[in-house]
Each structure stands twice: as structure tokens, then as C-alpha cells.
C-alpha positions in Angstrom: 96.4 -23.6 -156.1 96.7 -23.2 -152.3 99.7 -20.8 -152.8 97.7 -18.7 -155.3 94.7 -18.4 -153.0 96.9 -17.5 -150.1 98.8 -14.8 -152.1 95.5 -13.3 -153.3 94.2 -13.2 -149.8 97.4 -11.5 -148.6 96.8 -8.8 -151.3 93.2 -8.3 -150.3 94.0 -8.1 -146.6 96.8 -5.6 -147.3 94.4 -3.4 -149.2 91.8 -3.5 -146.4 94.4 -2.8 -143.8 95.6 0.3 -145.7 92.1 1.5 -146.2 91.4 1.2 -142.5 94.6 3.1 -141.6 93.7 5.9 -144.0 90.3 6.4 -142.4 91.2 5.6 -138.8 89.9 8.8 -137.1 88.0 12.0 -137.3 89.5 15.0 -139.0 89.8 18.4 -137.3 86.6 19.8 -138.7 84.7 16.8 -137.3 86.2 17.3 -133.9 85.2 21.0 -134.0 81.6 20.2 -134.9 81.5 17.6 -132.2 82.7 20.1 -129.6 80.3 22.8 -130.8 77.4 20.3 -130.5 78.5 19.3 -127.0 78.8 22.9 -125.9 75.4 23.7 -127.3 73.8 20.7 -125.6 75.5 21.7 -122.3 74.2 25.3 -122.6 70.6 24.1 -123.2 70.8 21.6 -120.4 72.2 24.3 -118.0 69.3 26.6 -118.9 66.7 23.9 -118.3 68.2 22.8 -115.0 68.5 26.4 -113.7 65.0 27.4 -114.7 62.5 28.0 -111.9 60.2 24.9 -112.1 63.0 22.4 -112.7 65.2 23.9 -110.0 62.4 23.8 -107.5 61.6 20.2 -108.4 65.3 19.2 -108.0 65.5 21.0 -104.7 62.3 19.2 -103.5 63.8 15.8 -104.5 67.1 16.5 -102.6 65.2 17.8 -99.6 62.9 14.8 -99.5 66.0 12.5 -99.8 67.8 14.2 -97.0 64.7 14.2 -94.7 64.1 10.5 -95.3 63.9 8.3 -92.2 65.2 4.7 -92.2 
């Protein structure tokens, strides 16, 4: 019985290993969509950071940090 169980487990593990290998990574279209999403997010973030109020606030924070006395 032990040999039968061991053989069956070997078959099941082999099937799982093959399934994992077949689906190991993203396909080219998924990479492309990820890149497009990252570029879109970067463009929106750039627009927000370079807008007037946000830029002024960031400059104020940097100026305050540089003027800090210890």
C-alpha cells in the first residue's frame, strides 16, 4: 500500500509541477498593459507634482527643512 500511495503522490506532484511551469509568468500583452498603466500613473503624478499649489507646497517644505536650526 505504501508503494501505491507513493506512486500516486509522485503522479500528482508531477502534474502540479507541470501546471506551474506552464503558467510561470506573464505573457507579452500583460507586460504591455502593465507598462501602459505605469506610464499613465507616472504622467498623472508628474502633472500633480508640477502643478502650482503642490509645487509651492513642496518648495515650502524643502525651504523649511533647509532653514531648520539644530
